[in-house]
C-alpha positions in Angstrom: -13.9 25.5 110.4 -16.1 28.2 109.1 -15.2 31.8 109.9 -16.2 35.1 108.5 -13.2 36.9 110.0 -10.5 38.2 107.6 -8.1 38.7 110.5 -6.3 35.5 111.5 -4.2 35.2 114.6 -0.6 36.3 114.3 1.4 33.7 112.5 -1.5 32.2 110.6 -3.3 33.2 107.4 -6.8 32.5 106.1 -7.5 30.2 103.2 -10.9 29.8 101.5 -12.7 27.3 99.4 -16.2 27.4 97.9 -18.4 24.3 98.3 -21.8 23.8 96.5 -23.9 20.7 97.1 -25.1 18.4 94.4 -28.3 16.7 95.3 -29.9 13.4 94.2 -33.6 13.2 93.2 -34.7 12.4 96.7 -33.0 15.6 98.1 -30.0 14.0 99.7 -26.6 15.4 99.2 -24.7 13.2 96.7 -21.5 15.3 96.5 -20.0 18.7 96.4 -18.4 20.9 93.7 -15.4 22.6 95.1 -14.8 26.1 93.8 -12.1 28.7 94.0 -12.8 31.6 96.3 -10.3 34.4 97.2 -12.2 35.6 100.3 -15.3 35.0 102.4 -17.4 37.6 100.5 -16.7 36.2 97.0 -20.0 35.1 95.5 -18.5 33.8 92.2 -15.1 32.6 91.3 -13.0 35.4 89.8 -10.7 32.9 88.0 -10.9 29.4 86.5 -7.3 28.8 85.5 -4.5 26.4 86.7 -3.8 28.7 89.7 -7.4 28.5 90.8 -7.5 24.7 90.4 -4.2 24.3 92.2 -5.5 26.4 95.1 -8.7 24.4 95.4 -6.7 21.2 95.4 -4.1 22.4 97.9 -6.7 23.9 100.3 -9.1 21.0 100.1 -6.5 18.2 100.6 -3.9 19.8 102.9 -5.4 22.8 104.7 -8.9 21.6 105.4 -8.6 17.8 104.8 -10.9 16.3 102.3 -12.9 14.4 104.9 -13.8 17.7 106.6 -14.9 19.3 103.3 -16.9 16.5 101.7 -16.9 13.5 104.1 -17.6 10.3 102.3 -19.4 12.0 99.4 -18.2 12.8 95.9 -16.0 15.7 95.3 -16.2 17.5 91.9 -13.1 19.7 91.1 -12.7 21.8 87.9 -9.7 20.8 85.9 -7.7 22.8 83.4 -5.9 21.6 80.3 -2.6 21.3 82.2 -4.0 18.7 84.6 -5.8 16.7 81.9 -2.8 16.4 79.6 -0.4 15.5 82.4 1.6 18.7 82.2 0.6 19.2 85.9 0.3 16.0 87.9 -2.7 15.4 90.2 -1.4 14.9 93.8 -4.4 12.8 94.9 -5.8 9.4 94.0 -9.2 8.7 92.3 -11.2 7.8 95.4 -14.3 10.0 95.8 -13.0 12.5 93.3 -14.6 13.6 90.0 -12.6 15.6 87.5 -14.7 18.3 85.8 -13.6 19.2 82.3 -14.6 22.8 81.7 -16.5 23.7 78.6 -13.8 26.2 77.7 -11.2 23.4 77.1 -10.4 22.6 73.5 -10.7 18.8 73.2 -7.9 17.8 71.0 -5.9 14.6 70.7 -3.7 15.5 73.6 -6.7 16.0 75.9 -8.4 12.8 74.8 -5.2 10.9 75.4 -4.7 12.5 78.8 -8.3 11.8 79.9 -8.0 8.2 78.6 -5.0 7.7 80.9 -6.8 9.3 83.9 -9.9 7.1 83.4 -7.6 4.1 83.1 -6.1 5.1 86.5 -9.5 5.1 88.1 -10.5 8.8 87.9 -14.1 9.7 87.1 -14.8 12.4 84.6 -17.6 15.0 84.4 -18.2 17.1 81.2 -19.1 20.5 82.6 -21.8 22.7 81.0 -22.0 20.4 78.0 -22.6 22.1 74.7 -23.3 20.1 71.5 -20.8 20.2 68.6 -18.1 21.7 70.9 -15.9 18.7 70.5 -16.6 17.4 73.9 -18.7 14.6 72.4 -15.3 12.8 71.9 -15.1 12.4 75.7 -18.6 10.9 76.2 -17.3 7.3 76.1 -15.0 8.2 78.9 -17.4 10.2 81.0 -19.2 9.3 84.2 -21.2 12.5 84.4 -22.6 15.1 82.0 -23.5 18.5 83.5 -26.2 20.4 81.7 -27.0 24.1 82.3 -30.7 23.2 82.3 -32.3 26.7 82.1 -30.3 27.4 78.9 -31.0 24.1 77.2 -33.2 23.8 74.1 -36.3 22.3 75.8 -37.6 21.1 72.5 -34.6 18.8 72.1 -34.0 18.0 75.7 -35.7 14.6 75.7 -33.7 13.5 72.7 -30.5 14.7 74.1 -31.0 12.9 77.4 -31.9 9.7 75.5 -28.6 10.0 73.6 -26.6 10.5 76.9 -28.3 7.5 78.4 -27.0 5.4 75.5 -23.7 5.6 77.4 -24.4 3.2 80.3 -22.1 4.7 82.9 -23.2 8.3 82.4 -25.3 10.1 85.0 -26.9 13.5 84.2 -26.3 16.5 86.5 -28.7 19.4 86.0 -26.9 22.6 87.0 -27.9 26.3 87.2 -31.3 25.4 88.7 -32.9 28.6 90.0 -36.7 28.0 90.2 -39.2 25.4 91.2 -40.1 25.0 87.6 -36.5 23.9 86.9 -36.8 21.2 89.6 -40.1 20.1 88.1 -38.4 19.8 84.8 -35.7 17.5 86.4 -38.4 15.3 87.9 -40.3 15.1 84.6 -37.2 13.9 82.8 -35.9 11.7 85.6 -32.6 13.6 85.9 -30.5 11.9 88.5 -28.5 14.8 90.1 -29.3 18.5 90.6 -27.3 21.6 91.5 -28.3 25.3 91.7 -29.3 28.2 93.8 -32.8 27.0 94.2 -31.4 24.1 96.2 -28.3 25.7 97.8 -25.9 28.5 97.1 -22.2 27.9 97.4 -20.8 28.1 100.9 -17.4 29.7 101.5 -15.4 27.7 104.0 -12.5 29.4 105.8 -9.7 28.0 107.8 -6.7 29.4 109.5 -3.5 27.8 108.2 0.2 28.2 108.8 2.4 29.6 105.9 4.7 27.0 104.3 7.9 28.4 105.8 6.4 28.2 109.3 5.2 24.7 108.6 8.8 23.7 108.0 9.6 24.7 111.6 6.7 22.7 112.9 8.1 19.8 110.8 11.3 20.2 112.8 9.2 19.9 116.0 7.8 16.6 114.7 11.2 15.2 113.8 12.6 16.1 117.2 9.7 14.4 118.9 10.6 10.9 117.6 12.1 8.5 120.1 15.0 7.8 117.8 15.3 11.2 116.1 17.1 11.0 112.8 20.1 13.4 113.0 20.3 13.7 109.2 16.6 14.6 109.0 16.9 17.2 111.7 19.9 18.8 110.0 18.2 18.7 106.6 15.1 20.5 108.0 17.1 23.2 109.8 19.4 23.7 106.9 16.5 24.3 104.4 15.3 27.3 106.4 17.9 30.2 106.4 16.3 32.1 109.3 16.0 28.9 111.4 19.6 28.0 110.5 20.8 31.3 111.9 18.8 31.0 115.1 20.1 27.5 115.8 23.7 28.5 115.2 23.3 31.5 117.4 21.7 29.4 120.1 24.4 26.8 120.0 27.1 29.5 120.3 25.3 31.1 123.3 26.5 30.7 126.8 22.9 30.2 127.8 23.0 26.6 126.6 26.3 25.9 128.3 28.3 25.5 125.1 32.0 26.4 125.3 33.0 25.5 121.8 31.6 27.7 119.1 30.3 26.0 116.0 30.0 26.9 112.3 27.5 24.3 111.0 24.2 22.9 111.9 25.6 19.4 112.1 28.3 20.5 114.5 25.7 22.3 116.6 23.5 19.3 116.9 26.3 16.8 117.5 28.0 19.1 120.0 24.9 20.0 122.0 23.1 16.7 121.6 19.5 16.3 120.6 18.2 17.0 124.1 19.6 20.6 124.1 18.8 21.2 120.5 15.3 19.9 121.0 14.7 22.4 123.8 16.0 25.3 121.8 14.2 24.2 118.7 10.9 24.0 120.6 11.4 27.5 121.9 12.2 28.9 118.4 9.2 27.1 116.9 6.8 28.7 119.3 8.4 32.1 118.9 8.6 31.9 115.0 5.4 30.2 114.2 3.1 32.0 116.7 4.9 35.3 116.7 4.2 35.3 120.4 4.8 38.0 123.0 7.2 37.2 125.8 4.2 36.5 128.2 2.6 34.2 125.6 5.8 32.4 125.0 6.3 31.9 128.7 2.8 30.5 129.1 3.2 28.2 126.1 6.4 26.8 127.4 4.9 26.5 130.9 2.2 24.2 129.5 4.8 22.1 127.6 7.0 21.8 130.7 4.0 21.0 132.9 3.1 18.1 130.6 6.7 16.9 130.7 6.6 16.9 134.5 3.3 15.1 134.7 4.1 12.4 132.1 5.2 9.8 134.7 1.8 10.0 136.4 0.2 8.8 133.2 2.9 6.3 132.2 3.7 8.6 129.2 7.0 9.5 127.6 8.2 12.9 129.0 9.5 14.1 125.7 6.3 13.2 123.8 4.3 14.9 126.6 6.4 18.0 126.1 5.6 18.0 122.4 1.9 17.4 123.0 1.7 20.3 125.4 3.7 22.6 123.0 1.5 21.8 120.0 -1.7 22.5 121.9 -0.2 25.8 123.1 1.0 26.8 119.6 -2.5 25.9 118.2 -4.1 28.1 120.8 -1.9 31.0 119.9 -2.7 30.6 116.2 -6.4 30.3 116.9 -6.7 26.9 115.3 -7.3 23.4 116.7 -4.4 21.1 117.6 -6.0 18.4 115.5 -5.7 20.6 112.4 -2.0 20.7 112.9 -1.5 17.0 112.9 -1.6 16.6 109.1 1.4 18.8 108.8 3.6 16.9 111.3 5.2 13.5 111.2 4.0 12.6 114.6 3.9 9.2 116.3 0.6 7.3 116.7 0.2 8.1 120.4 0.6 11.8 119.8 -1.9 11.8 116.9 -4.4 9.9 119.1 -3.9 12.4 122.0 -4.2 15.5 119.8 -7.1 14.4 117.6 -9.2 12.3 119.9 -7.9 13.0 123.4 -7.2 9.3 124.1 -4.3 7.3 125.5 -2.0 8.3 128.3 -1.1 11.6 126.5 -4.7 12.4 125.9 -5.6 11.9 129.5 -2.7 14.1 130.6 -3.7 16.9 128.2 -7.2 16.8 129.7 -5.8 17.1 133.2 -3.6 20.1 132.2 -6.6 21.7 130.5 -8.8 21.2 133.5 -6.1 22.7 135.8 -5.7 25.8 133.6 -9.5 26.3 133.6 -9.8 25.7 137.4 -12.0 22.7 136.8 -10.9 20.5 139.7 -13.7 18.0 139.2 -12.0 16.8 136.0 -8.6 16.2 137.7 -9.3 12.9 139.5 -7.5 10.5 137.2 -3.9 11.3 137.5 -1.8 8.7 139.2 -0.2 10.4 142.2 -3.1 12.6 143.1 -4.3 16.0 142.2 -1.6 18.1 143.8 0.2 19.7 140.9 1.9 22.4 142.9 5.4 21.1 142.6 5.0 20.3 138.9 3.5 23.7 138.2 6.2 25.7 140.1 8.9 23.8 138.3 7.2 24.5 134.9 7.0 28.2 135.7 10.6 28.5 136.8 11.8 26.6 133.8 9.8 28.5 131.2 10.7 31.9 132.8 14.4 31.0 132.8 14.3 29.7 129.3 12.6 32.8 127.9 15.0 35.1 129.8 18.0 33.2 128.4 16.6 33.6 124.9 16.1 37.3 125.4 19.6 37.7 126.7 21.0 35.7 123.7 18.9 37.8 121.3 20.3 41.0 122.8 23.8 39.8 122.3 23.0 39.0 118.7 21.5 42.4 118.1 24.4 44.2 119.8 
């Protein structure tokens, strides 16, 4: 998932997140602090406000996936006042998450009440860069961690302060800002449980290519249309929420290319008139075109793969429509320069599609491996398709279908422009 490029594939954008390990006394990674980063070269965070916190949360939980960022370890995230008081709602549960209360936050009654509610809901609290007589002492009974900027502590009072913190049975100490071996030796001498700093590891900027929200909406349509019993109301809702997609679907339904005689004036009319089969095919075409911003040649190749999967589905006892979707998703992912599995979290896909795209298993997974082997000329991997390895007929049909489909779309677009 790491990438130093600032130039994502067309249709995608780059998102970044900083991650600095927190180690235990034995040198094992106990958790990570997640930090706002605006680009891959950012050494320090240039903002620590609600926007920065929101970006860290969104990127960690929806773009990367928390499992990929921290695995089963603890995840420390800086909180601002708005999140602590409930003005902004946390969109995640308390599992493996530690909420860091910044030293810049004024701890008043509203903050204490908000933190009390969060702890009651199961969230763990860390008091970041703890400073005596700053008012943060009020939160010690609620805290699970206290973070000390060790190089800037009063060493003459350190032993007494640590003894005081340990009077709260659930509090662990995190020494942060460690820069030298002497700092580490000081941690050992005082038995400090957790350590963080440049002497151990600098923050690492993780980068992922993601799809902008309005393009994700179009991928959501793909997922809705892939369901065996597609919900008409849901399909209409998704299309109607995207003005550009609405216009494309209406134009497509009014085009002679899809065989429609009656012109329509609403999305529901278009879907009912044409049927989900027709609208599915046009929607798939539009999704590839809009999301990936593909050239005509790339669009043809993507649809060829999808149609080939459709044609091969019976050989693997797989559903043809699900096979089409699986092929199309892998093609779109390739155009965007991301993995198909990274798109799964954004789509309401069936379990068999998820298994195929993330782990390559099941009938659809086996089919995708055969198609991939064919495209790479690896004939040795093509021996497990029922009906043999001869894909000539299926490939020729896929090429004809995709070429005709793209040509029809081009003609329809020319009519719209003229």
